[in-house]
N, C-alpha and C positions, 0 to 999 in steps of 0.2 A: 504494500500500500504506500502511496506517495507520502513522503515525510513532510512535505510542505505544500500548501495550497495558496495560489495567488488570489487574494480576496477580490481584487479588481476584476479578474477574469470571471470569477464565480458570480459576483453581483451583476456584472455586465451581461453575462449569458442569461441569467434569470430574468433580467429586465427585458431583454430581446425576446425571450420565450413568452413573456406576458403579452407582448405586442403581436406576436405571430400566431398564437393559439386562440381558438374560438371559445373554449369553455374550460372549466376547472379540471374536468377529467382528462382532457387532452393535455393540458398543462402538466398535470401530475405524471402522466405516462412519459412525457418527454423529459421531465425532471428526473424521473427514476432512471431512465436510460443514461442521462448525463451523469448522474450520481454514481452509477455503477462504473462508468468509465473513469471518472475522476478519483474514485476511492479504491479501485483495484490496483494491485501491485504485482509482486511475484506470483501471488495466487489470485485468480479472478474471484470477484465477489458478485453475488446476485443481489439486486436491490428491489425493495418494495416500499411503497409509501401508503400508509393508512391514514385516512382522513375521516373523522367522525364529526358530523355537523348536527347542531341542535334540530331535533325533529325530522332528521333525514337519515336514510340508511348510510352505512359506511361506504366509502369509496376506497377501493384497493387498486393502486396503480403499480405497475411492475416494469422492470427492465427487460424481462423475457417471460416466456410461457412457464418456464420452470420456477422463476421467482413468484409468479402469480399462483401456481399450484401450491407452493410451500406456504405462501402468505395466507392462503385461504384455509389451510388446515386448522389454524387456530380458531376459526369461526365455527368449526364442527364441535369444538370443545368449549367454546365461549370464553376461552382464556389462552394465554400464551405470552411469550416475551414481548411481542410487538403490541398486542392489545393492551397489555398492562402498562407498557411505556406510554402508549398513547393516552389511555384513560387517566393514569395517575401522574403523568408528566415527569416520569423518572427514567433514568438510563438503566437499561437491563442488558446484562452481558452474560451469555452462557458460553464459556470457553470450549466445553466439550459436552455434547448431549449424552454421550455414553456415561458420563460421570455425574450428570445433573439429577437432582431429586425434586426440584421445585415444580416441574411440569411433567410428571411421569407418563401420563397417557399421550400427551402432545409429543413428548420426546421420542417415544417409541415409533410414532407415525412419521415424524420428521426423519429419523434415522433410516427408515425404510426408503425414503426418498433421497438418501445419500448426503444429507446435510449434517455436518458435525458441529458447527458453531454459529452463533448469531450475536449481533450487536444491534440493539434498538435504541435510538436516540430521539427524544421528543423535540418537536419544533416549538419555538416560543411564540405562541399566539395569544393575544390579549383577550381578556374576558373569558366567558365560559360557553360561548356559542359554538366553538369549534376546537377540536383537539387533533393533533396530527403527530405522526412519528415516522422516522426513516429507519427501515429495517435492512440490515446487511447480513447476508448469509454466505457461508463458505463450506465447501466440501471437505475442508481440512480442519482439524482441531487447533485451538490456540493461535489462530491467525490474528486475532485482534489484541495485540499487545498494548502496552500503555501509550506508545506513540500513535498507534492506529486509532485508539479510542479518542485521544486528544485531537487527532486530525479530523475524525468524524464529527466530534462535537463542534469544532471550529467551522466546519463546512455547513452544518445545520444552522448555526448561528448566522452565517453569511446568507443562507438561502431563506431564512425565516421571514424577512420583510417581503420578499417576493410572494411567498405563500400567503402571507397576511393579506396582501392586495388581491390575490386571486380569490381568496375566500370572500373578501368584501364585495368584489365584482359579482361573484356567484350569488351572494345574499341579495344584492340589488336586483339582479335578474330574477331571482325567485319572488321578491316582493312585487316587481312589476307584473310577473305572470299571475301571482295571486290576486292582485288588484284587478287585472283584466278579467280573470275568471269570475271574481265577485261582481263586477259591473255587468258581465254577460248574464249571470244568474239573476241579478236584479231586474234586468230588462225583460227576461222571460217571465219572471214572477209578476211583475207589474202589468205586463200584457195579459196574463191569465186572469189577474184580479179584475182588470177592465172588462174582459169577456164575461166573467161571472156576474159582475154588476149589471151589465147590459142584459144578460139572459134572465137573471132572477130578480132584477130591480131591487137589489139589496144594497146595504152600505158597504164601504170599503172594509171595515172591520169584519163584517159578516162574511165577505168574500174571502178574506185571508183565513178566517177560521175554517171555512169549508175546504180550502186547499190543505191546511195543516191537518185537518181530520182525515182527508183522503190519503195524505202522506203516511199518517200513523196506521190507518187501517190496512193499507196495501203494503206497508213496510218498504216504502219507496222514498227516495230523496225528494225534498220539496221542489227542487229544480226540475226533476224528472216528471213529477205530477203536473207541474205548471206547463212544461213542454208538451205533454200529452193533451192538455186542455187546449193549448194554442193550435196544435196540429189538427185536433178533432173539429175545431171551429173553422178550419180552412186557412189558417195563417201560415202553415208550413214552418220551416225552420227559420228562426230569427237570427239576425246578425246585429251586433252592437258596433256602432261606428265611433271611431276615436279621432275624428278630425280635430 
């Protein structure tokens, strides 16, 4: 593993990566490949990046198919060096899975995949909306000595700001999508309320109660009930305009 990393190169690459990639998942996959390249030395390392975001499923990015397969093993057991590092924000180092007793079931499966050691380093992300960790695997035991650990920690520190920005951009994208979905639902529900008012000559509150009652009785989402009412009245599928 390289003994020294050029901080300017790492920060510059991560910034360029942010400009060139379209979403956070693509960004993480490219970052995982770059990380494996920068942190490999005499022995090649496989790299995975785990990102856990508030109210969203975890994202696992990998430098290769093998890294992905090994990274996902821990999800079968709900625990492992990488998940623990990510969730608790601590560095986790297993020099040799054959000698480790912390993750016995996980270790057995990883060994069958030819992995002997792992180093998991948490990214520094502010707040509690997202947690992430860099996972380095090796086919050899005792690959991650003190210098390698220091190198990996330094690298993660350099890359953390780029990941922070990627997460923020993803959150803004999610918020915009959620707002658009909410506005579209509101349009459909309001239209259905108007149809019921016209058909039954009732008040707005009574029309809303009728839709809610149908939603509960049919075990359907309010939006789906409203959409069915609109379509049955000949309104077809509605589109919300955002000019």
